[in-house]
All heavy atoms as a GROMACS GRO file, in nm:
protein
  576
    1MET      N    1  23.456  26.105  13.018
    1MET     CA    2  23.546  26.030  12.929
    1MET      C    3  23.687  25.997  12.995
    1MET      O    4  23.748  26.093  13.055
    1MET     CB    5  23.570  26.105  12.787
    1MET     CG    6  23.660  26.042  12.696
    1MET     SD    7  23.620  26.109  12.537
    1MET     CE    8  23.771  26.195  12.504
    2ASN      N    9  23.740  25.877  12.987
    2ASN     CA   10  23.845  25.839  13.043
    2ASN      C   11  23.969  25.863  12.942
    2ASN      O   12  23.987  25.831  12.843
    2ASN     CB   13  23.858  25.696  13.071
    2ASN     CG   14  23.973  25.651  13.156
    2ASN    OD1   15  24.059  25.733  13.184
    2ASN    ND2   16  23.973  25.523  13.188
    3THR      N   17  24.058  25.966  12.991
    3THR     CA   18  24.168  26.011  12.912
    3THR      C   19  24.306  25.955  12.968
    3THR      O   20  24.407  25.992  12.916
    3THR     CB   21  24.183  26.153  12.903
    3THR    OG1   22  24.197  26.203  13.038
    3THR    CG2   23  24.061  26.216  12.831
    4GLU      N   24  24.296  25.851  13.046
    4GLU     CA   25  24.412  25.795  13.103
    4GLU      C   26  24.488  25.718  12.987
    4GLU      O   27  24.434  25.652  12.907
    4GLU     CB   28  24.378  25.690  13.210
    4GLU     CG   29  24.452  25.679  13.327
    4GLU     CD   30  24.404  25.589  13.432
    4GLU    OE1   31  24.301  25.623  13.486
    4GLU    OE2   32  24.476  25.479  13.445
    5ARG      N   33  24.614  25.730  12.987
    5ARG     CA   34  24.698  25.670  12.882
    5ARG      C   35  24.758  25.544  12.955
    5ARG      O   36  24.807  25.535  13.054
    5ARG     CB   37  24.798  25.764  12.835
    5ARG     CG   38  24.758  25.872  12.760
    5ARG     CD   39  24.874  25.928  12.679
    5ARG     NE   40  24.830  25.896  12.548
    5ARG     CZ   41  24.879  25.971  12.443
    5ARG    NH1   42  24.967  26.071  12.465
    5ARG    NH2   43  24.853  25.954  12.320
    6PHE      N   44  24.766  25.435  12.874
    6PHE     CA   45  24.827  25.313  12.905
    6PHE      C   46  24.958  25.288  12.847
    6PHE      O   47  24.973  25.328  12.722
    6PHE     CB   48  24.732  25.190  12.881
    6PHE     CG   49  24.610  25.192  12.952
    6PHE    CD1   50  24.488  25.242  12.899
    6PHE    CD2   51  24.603  25.145  13.080
    6PHE    CE1   52  24.375  25.235  12.968
    6PHE    CE2   53  24.487  25.147  13.158
    6PHE     CZ   54  24.367  25.190  13.094
    7GLN      N   55  25.062  25.256  12.921
    7GLN     CA   56  25.191  25.231  12.860
    7GLN      C   57  25.217  25.088  12.862
    7GLN      O   58  25.185  25.004  12.942
    7GLN     CB   59  25.291  25.301  12.959
    7GLN     CG   60  25.435  25.306  12.912
    7GLN     CD   61  25.520  25.389  12.986
    7GLN    OE1   62  25.476  25.447  13.086
    7GLN    NE2   63  25.641  25.410  12.943
    8ALA      N   64  25.286  25.048  12.756
    8ALA     CA   65  25.318  24.901  12.729
    8ALA      C   66  25.420  24.859  12.845
    8ALA      O   67  25.499  24.934  12.890
    8ALA     CB   68  25.380  24.883  12.600
    9PRO      N   69  25.402  24.732  12.892
    9PRO     CA   70  25.482  24.685  12.995
    9PRO      C   71  25.647  24.682  12.937
    9PRO      O   72  25.670  24.662  12.820
    9PRO     CB   73  25.453  24.536  13.018
    9PRO     CG   74  25.362  24.509  12.908
    9PRO     CD   75  25.316  24.643  12.847
   10GLN      N   76  25.738  24.715  13.022
   10GLN     CA   77  25.883  24.724  12.980
   10GLN      C   78  25.955  24.607  13.041
   10GLN      O   79  26.067  24.626  13.088
   10GLN     CB   80  25.930  24.851  13.009
   10GLN     CG   81  25.872  24.972  12.944
   10GLN     CD   82  25.922  25.100  12.988
   10GLN    OE1   83  26.022  25.111  13.037
   10GLN    NE2   84  25.860  25.207  12.935
   11GLY      N   85  25.898  24.494  13.032
   11GLY     CA   86  25.971  24.373  13.099
   11GLY      C   87  26.058  24.300  12.993
   11GLY      O   88  26.120  24.369  12.916
   12ASP      N   89  26.071  24.175  13.020
   12ASP     CA   90  26.169  24.098  12.933
   12ASP      C   91  26.152  24.113  12.790
   12ASP      O   92  26.240  24.099  12.713
   12ASP     CB   93  26.165  23.954  12.982
   12ASP     CG   94  26.222  23.934  13.117
   12ASP    OD1   95  26.293  24.021  13.162
   12ASP    OD2   96  26.169  23.839  13.183
   13LEU      N   97  26.028  24.121  12.740
   13LEU     CA   98  26.003  24.121  12.592
   13LEU      C   99  26.063  24.238  12.535
   13LEU      O  100  26.109  24.237  12.423
   13LEU     CB  101  25.849  24.106  12.567
   13LEU     CG  102  25.782  23.973  12.599
   13LEU    CD1  103  25.633  23.988  12.565
   13LEU    CD2  104  25.846  23.865  12.510
   14ARG      N  105  26.052  24.352  12.594
   14ARG     CA  106  26.102  24.480  12.535
   14ARG      C  107  26.266  24.482  12.539
   14ARG      O  108  26.313  24.527  12.450
   14ARG     CB  109  26.053  24.595  12.616
   14ARG     CG  110  26.082  24.725  12.551
   14ARG     CD  111  26.006  24.828  12.599
   14ARG     NE  112  26.020  24.947  12.504
   14ARG     CZ  113  25.974  25.067  12.526
   14ARG    NH1  114  25.892  25.083  12.622
   14ARG    NH2  115  25.992  25.160  12.442
   15ALA      N  116  26.314  24.416  12.640
   15ALA     CA  117  26.458  24.421  12.650
   15ALA      C  118  26.526  24.323  12.566
   15ALA      O  119  26.645  24.326  12.539
   15ALA     CB  120  26.500  24.389  12.796
   16SER      N  121  26.453  24.207  12.517
   16SER     CA  122  26.508  24.100  12.443
   16SER      C  123  26.527  24.145  12.298
   16SER      O  124  26.435  24.182  12.226
   16SER     CB  125  26.418  23.979  12.448
   16SER     OG  126  26.467  23.885  12.369
   17PRO      N  127  26.650  24.138  12.239
   17PRO     CA  128  26.681  24.169  12.093
   17PRO      C  129  26.637  24.052  12.006
   17PRO      O  130  26.627  24.081  11.889
   17PRO     CB  131  26.818  24.193  12.095
   17PRO     CG  132  26.885  24.109  12.203
   17PRO     CD  133  26.774  24.115  12.303
   18GLU      N  134  26.611  23.933  12.056
   18GLU     CA  135  26.578  23.820  11.982
   18GLU      C  136  26.439  23.830  11.931
   18GLU      O  137  26.336  23.856  12.023
   18GLU     CB  138  26.595  23.700  12.059
   18GLU     CG  139  26.596  23.559  11.982
   18GLU     CD  140  26.625  23.446  12.067
   18GLU    OE1  141  26.691  23.470  12.179
   18GLU    OE2  142  26.589  23.335  12.024
   19LYS      N  143  26.409  23.805  11.808
   19LYS     CA  144  26.283  23.799  11.757
   19LYS      C  145  26.205  23.667  11.785
   19LYS      O  146  26.266  23.570  11.792
   19LYS     CB  147  26.285  23.816  11.601
   19LYS     CG  148  26.333  23.956  11.554
   19LYS     CD  149  26.323  23.964  11.404
   19LYS     CE  150  26.196  23.995  11.349
   19LYS     NZ  151  26.140  24.109  11.373
   20LEU      N  152  26.078  23.686  11.801
   20LEU     CA  153  25.993  23.574  11.849
   20LEU      C  154  25.938  23.515  11.715
   20LEU      O  155  25.915  23.384  11.701
   20LEU     CB  156  25.876  23.612  11.936
   20LEU     CG  157  25.931  23.664  12.079
   20LEU    CD1  158  25.800  23.706  12.152
   20LEU    CD2  159  26.000  23.554  12.143
   21ALA      N  160  25.918  23.589  11.612
   21ALA     CA  161  25.870  23.543  11.485
   21ALA      C  162  25.926  23.643  11.375
   21ALA      O  163  25.950  23.755  11.400
   21ALA     CB  164  25.717  23.550  11.483
   22TYR      N  165  25.915  23.592  11.251
   22TYR     CA  166  25.970  23.662  11.128
   22TYR      C  167  25.865  23.662  11.032
   22TYR      O  168  25.782  23.579  11.005
   22TYR     CB  169  26.083  23.583  11.078
   22TYR     CG  170  26.212  23.575  11.165
   22TYR    CD1  171  26.229  23.476  11.263
   22TYR    CD2  172  26.311  23.672  11.141
   22TYR    CE1  173  26.344  23.469  11.347
   22TYR    CE2  174  26.417  23.663  11.228
   22TYR     CZ  175  26.437  23.567  11.324
   22TYR     OH  176  26.551  23.562  11.404
   23THR      N  177  25.860  23.783  10.950
   23THR     CA  178  25.778  23.791  10.839
   23THR      C  179  25.844  23.709  10.735
   23THR      O  180  25.967  23.670  10.744
   23THR     CB  181  25.765  23.937  10.789
   23THR    OG1  182  25.889  23.995  10.761
   23THR    CG2  183  25.698  24.018  10.903
   24VAL      N  184  25.786  23.693  10.613
   24VAL     CA  185  25.843  23.606  10.512
   24VAL      C  186  25.976  23.671  10.457
   24VAL      O  187  26.075  23.606  10.456
   24VAL     CB  188  25.750  23.582  10.394
   24VAL    CG1  189  25.804  23.521  10.271
   24VAL    CG2  190  25.632  23.490  10.449
   25PRO      N  191  25.963  23.798  10.437
   25PRO     CA  192  26.093  23.867  10.385
   25PRO      C  193  26.208  23.856  10.490
   25PRO      O  194  26.315  23.830  10.462
   25PRO     CB  195  26.058  24.013  10.360
   25PRO     CG  196  25.915  23.998  10.330
   25PRO     CD  197  25.857  23.898  10.424
   26GLU      N  198  26.169  23.867  10.621
   26GLU     CA  199  26.285  23.854  10.718
   26GLU      C  200  26.330  23.709  10.740
   26GLU      O  201  26.449  23.696  10.754
   26GLU     CB  202  26.214  23.894  10.860
   26GLU     CG  203  26.190  24.044  10.866
   26GLU     CD  204  26.113  24.083  11.001
   26GLU    OE1  205  26.039  23.990  11.054
   26GLU    OE2  206  26.126  24.198  11.038
   27ALA      N  207  26.245  23.614  10.717
   27ALA     CA  208  26.274  23.468  10.724
   27ALA      C  209  26.369  23.439  10.604
   27ALA      O  210  26.469  23.366  10.610
   27ALA     CB  211  26.164  23.385  10.730
   28LEU      N  212  26.341  23.502  10.488
   28LEU     CA  213  26.426  23.487  10.369
   28LEU      C  214  26.566  23.533  10.383
   28LEU      O  215  26.669  23.470  10.369
   28LEU     CB  216  26.361  23.548  10.239
   28LEU     CG  217  26.227  23.495  10.193
   28LEU    CD1  218  26.180  23.587  10.091
   28LEU    CD2  219  26.244  23.349  10.149
   29TYR      N  220  26.569  23.655  10.454
   29TYR     CA  221  26.708  23.715  10.481
   29TYR      C  222  26.779  23.630  10.582
   29TYR      O  223  26.895  23.614  10.582
   29TYR     CB  224  26.682  23.857  10.525
   29TYR     CG  225  26.808  23.919  10.556
   29TYR    CD1  226  26.884  23.982  10.449
   29TYR    CD2  227  26.849  23.940  10.689
   29TYR    CE1  228  27.008  24.049  10.477
   29TYR    CE2  229  26.970  24.023  10.716
   29TYR     CZ  230  27.047  24.064  10.614
   29TYR     OH  231  27.166  24.118  10.640
   30ALA      N  232  26.705  23.605  10.692
   30ALA     CA  233  26.768  23.525  10.805
   30ALA      C  234  26.836  23.398  10.770
   30ALA      O  235  26.934  23.349  10.818
   30ALA     CB  236  26.674  23.524  10.920
   31THR      N  237  26.758  23.323  10.690
   31THR     CA  238  26.796  23.179  10.654
   31THR      C  239  26.873  23.172  10.519
   31THR      O  240  26.955  23.083  10.495
   31THR     CB  241  26.679  23.092  10.637
   31THR    OG1  242  26.595  23.137  10.524
   31THR    CG2  243  26.597  23.084  10.766
   32GLY      N  244  26.867  23.273  10.427
   32GLY     CA  245  26.922  23.261  10.296
   32GLY      C  246  26.854  23.178  10.204
   32GLY      O  247  26.903  23.152  10.101
   33LEU      N  248  26.735  23.129  10.244
   33LEU     CA  249  26.639  23.047  10.151
   33LEU      C  250  26.584  23.136  10.039
   33LEU      O  251  26.557  23.255  10.072
   33LEU     CB  252  26.541  22.977  10.227
   33LEU     CG  253  26.590  22.878  10.333
   33LEU    CD1  254  26.478  22.824  10.411
   33LEU    CD2  255  26.667  22.763  10.253
   34GLY      N  256  26.539  23.078   9.938
   34GLY     CA  257  26.466  23.150   9.835
   34GLY      C  258  26.320  23.148   9.876
   34GLY      O  259  26.271  23.068   9.956
   35ARG      N  260  26.248  23.241   9.815
   35ARG     CA  261  26.103  23.260   9.836
   35ARG      C  262  26.021  23.118   9.797
   35ARG      O  263  25.943  23.073   9.879
   35ARG     CB  264  26.035  23.371   9.768
   35ARG     CG  265  25.896  23.402   9.776
   35ARG     CD  266  25.848  23.529   9.702
   35ARG     NE  267  25.915  23.641   9.764
   35ARG     CZ  268  25.865  23.711   9.865
   35ARG    NH1  269  25.761  23.664   9.928
   35ARG    NH2  270  25.929  23.816   9.912
   36THR      N  271  26.049  23.073   9.680
   36THR     CA  272  25.978  22.940   9.642
   36THR      C  273  26.013  22.832   9.739
   36THR      O  274  25.920  22.764   9.776
   36THR     CB  275  26.024  22.905   9.505
   36THR    OG1  276  25.998  23.021   9.419
   36THR    CG2  277  25.966  22.775   9.450
   37THR      N  278  26.143  22.819   9.783
   37THR     CA  279  26.171  22.708   9.882
   37THR      C  280  26.098  22.733  10.017
   37THR      O  281  26.048  22.635  10.066
   37THR     CB  282  26.328  22.714   9.897
   37THR    OG1  283  26.397  22.679   9.776
   37THR    CG2  284  26.366  22.603  10.001
   38LEU      N  285  26.092  22.851  10.060
   38LEU     CA  286  26.028  22.882  10.191
   38LEU      C  287  25.886  22.847  10.189
   38LEU      O  288  25.831  22.785  10.279
   38LEU     CB  289  26.048  23.024  10.227
   38LEU     CG  290  26.001  23.066  10.366
   38LEU    CD1  291  26.104  23.014  10.472
   38LEU    CD2  292  25.986  23.219  10.382
   39TYR      N  293  25.814  22.889  10.070
   39TYR     CA  294  25.681  22.862  10.061
   39TYR      C  295  25.650  22.711  10.042
   39TYR      O  296  25.548  22.653  10.086
   39TYR     CB  297  25.613  22.944   9.947
   39TYR     CG  298  25.572  23.084   9.984
   39TYR    CD1  299  25.642  23.191   9.945
   39TYR    CD2  300  25.485  23.109  10.084
   39TYR    CE1  301  25.611  23.326   9.980
   39TYR    CE2  302  25.444  23.238  10.122
   39TYR     CZ  303  25.502  23.345  10.075
   39TYR     OH  304  25.471  23.472  10.112
   40ALA      N  305  25.740  22.643   9.980
   40ALA     CA  306  25.722  22.496   9.961
   40ALA      C  307  25.737  22.432  10.107
   40ALA      O  308  25.662  22.333  10.135
   40ALA     CB  309  25.830  22.435   9.875
   41LEU      N  310  25.828  22.477  10.190
   41LEU     CA  311  25.849  22.411  10.321
   41LEU      C  312  25.718  22.443  10.396
   41LEU      O  313  25.683  22.362  10.477
   41LEU     CB  314  25.974  22.485  10.390
   41LEU     CG  315  26.102  22.443  10.328
   41LEU    CD1  316  26.215  22.521  10.393
   41LEU    CD2  317  26.130  22.285  10.356
   42ILE      N  318  25.659  22.555  10.376
   42ILE     CA  319  25.530  22.595  10.457
   42ILE      C  320  25.420  22.502  10.409
   42ILE      O  321  25.355  22.436  10.484
   42ILE     CB  322  25.494  22.738  10.436
   42ILE    CG1  323  25.602  22.833  10.510
   42ILE    CG2  324  25.348  22.772  10.484
   42ILE    CD1  325  25.589  22.977  10.481
   43ALA      N  326  25.415  22.469  10.276
   43ALA     CA  327  25.319  22.383  10.222
   43ALA      C  328  25.329  22.244  10.260
   43ALA      O  329  25.233  22.172  10.287
   43ALA     CB  330  25.315  22.400  10.070
   44GLU      N  331  25.452  22.202  10.281
   44GLU     CA  332  25.492  22.072  10.319
   44GLU      C  333  25.474  22.054  10.478
   44GLU      O  334  25.516  21.944  10.540
   44GLU     CB  335  25.631  22.021  10.278
   44GLU     CG  336  25.654  22.018  10.129
   44GLU     CD  337  25.795  22.013  10.086
   44GLU    OE1  338  25.884  21.992  10.171
   44GLU    OE2  339  25.810  22.012   9.970
   45ARG      N  340  25.439  22.159  10.536
   45ARG     CA  341  25.426  22.157  10.691
   45ARG      C  342  25.562  22.139  10.771
   45ARG      O  343  25.564  22.086  10.876
   45ARG     CB  344  25.313  22.068  10.732
   45ARG     CG  345  25.177  22.112  10.687
   45ARG     CD  346  25.066  22.043  10.755
   45ARG     NE  347  24.939  22.072  10.710
   45ARG     CZ  348  24.864  22.183  10.746
   45ARG    NH1  349  24.907  22.261  10.841
   45ARG    NH2  350  24.743  22.204  10.697
   46LYS      N  351  25.663  22.176  10.699
   46LYS     CA  352  25.802  22.162  10.764
   46LYS      C  353  25.824  22.290  10.845
   46LYS      O  354  25.921  22.295  10.926
   46LYS     CB  355  25.915  22.142  10.652
   46LYS     CG  356  25.897  22.000  10.607
   46LYS     CD  357  25.999  21.973  10.500
   46LYS     CE  358  25.991  21.825  10.446
   46LYS     NZ  359  26.090  21.794  10.345
   47LEU      N  360  25.751  22.399  10.813
   47LEU     CA  361  25.776  22.536  10.882
   47LEU      C  362  25.624  22.565  10.931
   47LEU      O  363  25.531  22.555  10.842
   47LEU     CB  364  25.834  22.643  10.797
   47LEU     CG  365  25.978  22.617  10.768
   47LEU    CD1  366  26.015  22.747  10.679
   47LEU    CD2  367  26.050  22.646  10.900
   48ARG      N  368  25.608  22.604  11.051
   48ARG     CA  369  25.479  22.657  11.104
   48ARG      C  370  25.472  22.802  11.067
   48ARG      O  371  25.568  22.875  11.061
   48ARG     CB  372  25.464  22.634  11.253
   48ARG     CG  373  25.460  22.490  11.297
   48ARG     CD  374  25.447  22.478  11.446
   48ARG     NE  375  25.579  22.517  11.502
   48ARG     CZ  376  25.591  22.610  11.598
   48ARG    NH1  377  25.482  22.684  11.642
   48ARG    NH2  378  25.713  22.644  11.648
   49THR      N  379  25.332  22.846  11.054
   49THR     CA  380  25.320  22.980  11.031
   49THR      C  381  25.201  23.026  11.122
   49THR      O  382  25.126  22.949  11.169
   49THR     CB  383  25.267  23.008  10.895
   49THR    OG1  384  25.148  22.933  10.856
   49THR    CG2  385  25.388  22.983  10.793
   50ILE      N  386  25.199  23.155  11.150
   50ILE     CA  387  25.086  23.216  11.226
   50ILE      C  388  25.034  23.334  11.144
   50ILE      O  389  25.106  23.411  11.086
   50ILE     CB  390  25.147  23.268  11.356
   50ILE    CG1  391  25.205  23.160  11.435
   50ILE    CG2  392  25.044  23.350  11.435
   50ILE    CD1  393  25.298  23.225  11.552
   51LYS      N  394  24.909  23.337  11.132
   51LYS     CA  395  24.843  23.449  11.058
   51LYS      C  396  24.795  23.552  11.163
   51LYS      O  397  24.722  23.524  11.256
   51LYS     CB  398  24.723  23.392  10.976
   51LYS     CG  399  24.770  23.312  10.855
   51LYS     CD  400  24.840  23.387  10.753
   51LYS     CE  401  24.739  23.469  10.670
   51LYS     NZ  402  24.795  23.536  10.552
   52VAL      N  403  24.838  23.674  11.138
   52VAL     CA  404  24.785  23.795  11.210
   52VAL      C  405  24.730  23.895  11.113
   52VAL      O  406  24.805  23.962  11.044
   52VAL     CB  407  24.896  23.862  11.293
   52VAL    CG1  408  24.843  23.972  11.380
   52VAL    CG2  409  24.962  23.750  11.384
   53GLY      N  410  24.598  23.885  11.105
   53GLY     CA  411  24.537  23.958  10.994
   53GLY      C  412  24.582  23.903  10.858
   53GLY      O  413  24.575  23.788  10.831
   54ALA      N  414  24.629  23.986  10.770
   54ALA     CA  415  24.678  23.950  10.645
   54ALA      C  416  24.836  23.908  10.648
   54ALA      O  417  24.884  23.857  10.548
   54ALA     CB  418  24.660  24.064  10.539
   55ARG      N  419  24.893  23.927  10.766
   55ARG     CA  420  25.038  23.911  10.768
   55ARG      C  421  25.058  23.766  10.812
   55ARG      O  422  25.002  23.712  10.901
   55ARG     CB  423  25.088  23.995  10.884
   55ARG     CG  424  25.238  24.005  10.893
   55ARG     CD  425  25.267  24.107  10.989
   55ARG     NE  426  25.388  24.194  10.929
   55ARG     CZ  427  25.445  24.280  10.981
   55ARG    NH1  428  25.411  24.334  11.099
   55ARG    NH2  429  25.549  24.344  10.924
   56THR      N  430  25.169  23.708  10.746
   56THR     CA  431  25.207  23.574  10.779
   56THR      C  432  25.344  23.579  10.859
   56THR      O  433  25.428  23.639  10.806
   56THR     CB  434  25.229  23.486  10.659
   56THR    OG1  435  25.116  23.479  10.579
   56THR    CG2  436  25.279  23.341  10.682
   57LEU      N  437  25.344  23.509  10.978
   57LEU     CA  438  25.462  23.509  11.066
   57LEU      C  439  25.513  23.371  11.067
   57LEU      O  440  25.433  23.277  11.081
   57LEU     CB  441  25.441  23.564  11.200
   57LEU     CG  442  25.384  23.722  11.205
   57LEU    CD1  443  25.361  23.762  11.337
   57LEU    CD2  444  25.495  23.806  11.144
   58ILE      N  445  25.631  23.352  11.073
   58ILE     CA  446  25.704  23.219  11.094
   58ILE      C  447  25.777  23.224  11.234
   58ILE      O  448  25.867  23.303  11.251
   58ILE     CB  449  25.802  23.191  10.981
   58ILE    CG1  450  25.730  23.195  10.850
   58ILE    CG2  451  25.867  23.053  11.009
   58ILE    CD1  452  25.824  23.192  10.733
   59PRO      N  453  25.732  23.148  11.333
   59PRO     CA  454  25.794  23.142  11.456
   59PRO      C  455  25.946  23.126  11.445
   59PRO      O  456  25.981  23.028  11.383
   59PRO     CB  457  25.725  23.041  11.540
   59PRO     CG  458  25.590  23.024  11.465
   59PRO     CD  459  25.612  23.054  11.324
   60ALA      N  460  26.025  23.184  11.523
   60ALA     CA  461  26.169  23.162  11.527
   60ALA      C  462  26.206  23.020  11.556
   60ALA      O  463  26.297  22.966  11.502
   60ALA     CB  464  26.234  23.275  11.624
   61ASP      N  465  26.139  22.966  11.651
   61ASP     CA  466  26.174  22.832  11.691
   61ASP      C  467  26.139  22.727  11.579
   61ASP      O  468  26.200  22.617  11.582
   61ASP     CB  469  26.101  22.776  11.824
   61ASP     CG  470  25.939  22.793  11.814
   61ASP    OD1  471  25.886  22.853  11.727
   61ASP    OD2  472  25.879  22.705  11.886
   62SER      N  473  26.046  22.754  11.488
   62SER     CA  474  26.004  22.666  11.383
   62SER      C  475  26.138  22.678  11.284
   62SER      O  476  26.168  22.576  11.229
   62SER     CB  477  25.876  22.717  11.309
   62SER     OG  478  25.854  22.631  11.200
   63LEU      N  479  26.183  22.796  11.261
   63LEU     CA  480  26.294  22.811  11.171
   63LEU      C  481  26.418  22.730  11.225
   63LEU      O  482  26.489  22.668  11.156
   63LEU     CB  483  26.333  22.954  11.141
   63LEU     CG  484  26.234  23.030  11.048
   63LEU    CD1  485  26.270  23.187  11.048
   63LEU    CD2  486  26.248  22.979  10.915
   64ARG      N  487  26.443  22.766  11.352
   64ARG     CA  488  26.553  22.698  11.422
   64ARG      C  489  26.539  22.548  11.412
   64ARG      O  490  26.641  22.468  11.391
   64ARG     CB  491  26.572  22.747  11.566
   64ARG     CG  492  26.625  22.876  11.587
   64ARG     CD  493  26.672  22.911  11.718
   64ARG     NE  494  26.672  23.050  11.732
   64ARG     CZ  495  26.568  23.123  11.776
   64ARG    NH1  496  26.456  23.071  11.812
   64ARG    NH2  497  26.585  23.250  11.780
   65GLY      N  498  26.423  22.496  11.441
   65GLY     CA  499  26.401  22.349  11.444
   65GLY      C  500  26.424  22.293  11.308
   65GLY      O  501  26.490  22.177  11.296
   66TYR      N  502  26.373  22.353  11.204
   66TYR     CA  503  26.394  22.312  11.070
   66TYR      C  504  26.542  22.307  11.039
   66TYR      O  505  26.598  22.196  10.981
   66TYR     CB  506  26.324  22.390  10.971
   66TYR     CG  507  26.351  22.347  10.821
   66TYR    CD1  508  26.310  22.225  10.776
   66TYR    CD2  509  26.432  22.425  10.737
   66TYR    CE1  510  26.333  22.179  10.648
   66TYR    CE2  511  26.467  22.375  10.611
   66TYR     CZ  512  26.419  22.259  10.567
   66TYR     OH  513  26.444  22.218  10.446
   67LEU      N  514  26.619  22.402  11.060
   67LEU     CA  515  26.759  22.414  11.035
   67LEU      C  516  26.842  22.313  11.117
   67LEU      O  517  26.930  22.250  11.059
   67LEU     CB  518  26.812  22.556  11.059
   67LEU     CG  519  26.761  22.660  10.961
   67LEU    CD1  520  26.818  22.798  10.988
   67LEU    CD2  521  26.793  22.633  10.811
   68ALA      N  522  26.798  22.281  11.245
   68ALA     CA  523  26.863  22.182  11.321
   68ALA      C  524  26.842  22.043  11.263
   68ALA      O  525  26.925  21.954  11.270
   68ALA     CB  526  26.825  22.188  11.463
   69SER      N  527  26.714  22.013  11.209
   69SER     CA  528  26.699  21.891  11.147
   69SER      C  529  26.781  21.870  11.023
   69SER      O  530  26.819  21.754  11.004
   69SER     CB  531  26.538  21.879  11.119
   69SER     OG  532  26.512  21.950  10.998
   70LEU      N  533  26.806  21.974  10.955
   70LEU     CA  534  26.905  21.962  10.837
   70LEU      C  535  27.044  21.918  10.879
   70LEU      O  536  27.108  21.838  10.813
   70LEU     CB  537  26.901  22.086  10.755
   70LEU     CG  538  26.780  22.128  10.685
   70LEU    CD1  539  26.798  22.254  10.617
   70LEU    CD2  540  26.739  22.010  10.583
   71GLU      N  541  27.083  21.988  10.994
   71GLU     CA  542  27.217  21.946  11.050
   71GLU      C  543  27.217  21.796  11.095
   71GLU      O  544  27.322  21.730  11.080
   71GLU     CB  545  27.248  22.030  11.173
   71GLU     CG  546  27.285  22.176  11.128
   71GLU     CD  547  27.310  22.266  11.254
   71GLU    OE1  548  27.287  22.219  11.367
   71GLU    OE2  549  27.358  22.379  11.232
   72MET      N  550  27.115  21.760  11.152
   72MET     CA  551  27.105  21.611  11.195
   72MET      C  552  27.117  21.514  11.076
   72MET      O  553  27.170  21.416  11.097
   72MET     CB  554  26.984  21.595  11.280
   72MET     CG  555  26.967  21.670  11.413
   72MET     SD  556  27.072  21.618  11.528
   72MET     CE  557  26.992  21.492  11.597
   73GLU      N  558  27.042  21.553  10.973
   73GLU     CA  559  27.044  21.469  10.848
   73GLU      C  560  27.186  21.455  10.799
   73GLU      O  561  27.232  21.359  10.743
   73GLU     CB  562  26.944  21.522  10.745
   73GLU     CG  563  26.797  21.498  10.777
   73GLU     CD  564  26.707  21.565  10.678
   73GLU    OE1  565  26.758  21.601  10.565
   73GLU    OE2  566  26.596  21.566  10.701
   74ALA      N  567  27.260  21.577  10.798
   74ALA     CA  568  27.390  21.577  10.744
   74ALA      C  569  27.499  21.506  10.821
   74ALA      O  570  27.597  21.464  10.768
   74ALA     CB  571  27.429  21.727  10.731
   75ALA      N  572  27.472  21.485  10.948
   75ALA     CA  573  27.567  21.425  11.044
   75ALA      C  574  27.571  21.278  11.024
   75ALA      O  575  27.486  21.212  10.966
   75ALA     CB  576  27.538  21.463  11.190
   0.00000   0.00000   0.00000
């Protein structure tokens, strides 16, 4: 039986404090949007999601892109 332990790589991903994706509650907190609004944006395909098992993740670049589009509309 192989009892060797594997250690996770400690490269750039571990050192980076920036999140790559947010759970729905994290996205709500980060953006200040309400739950109904966030789910409506997902349904309208204005925000992308990734399913990992039962968990729904929203890529950080999707949130940034949506917010940047709002800034462009306002200008």
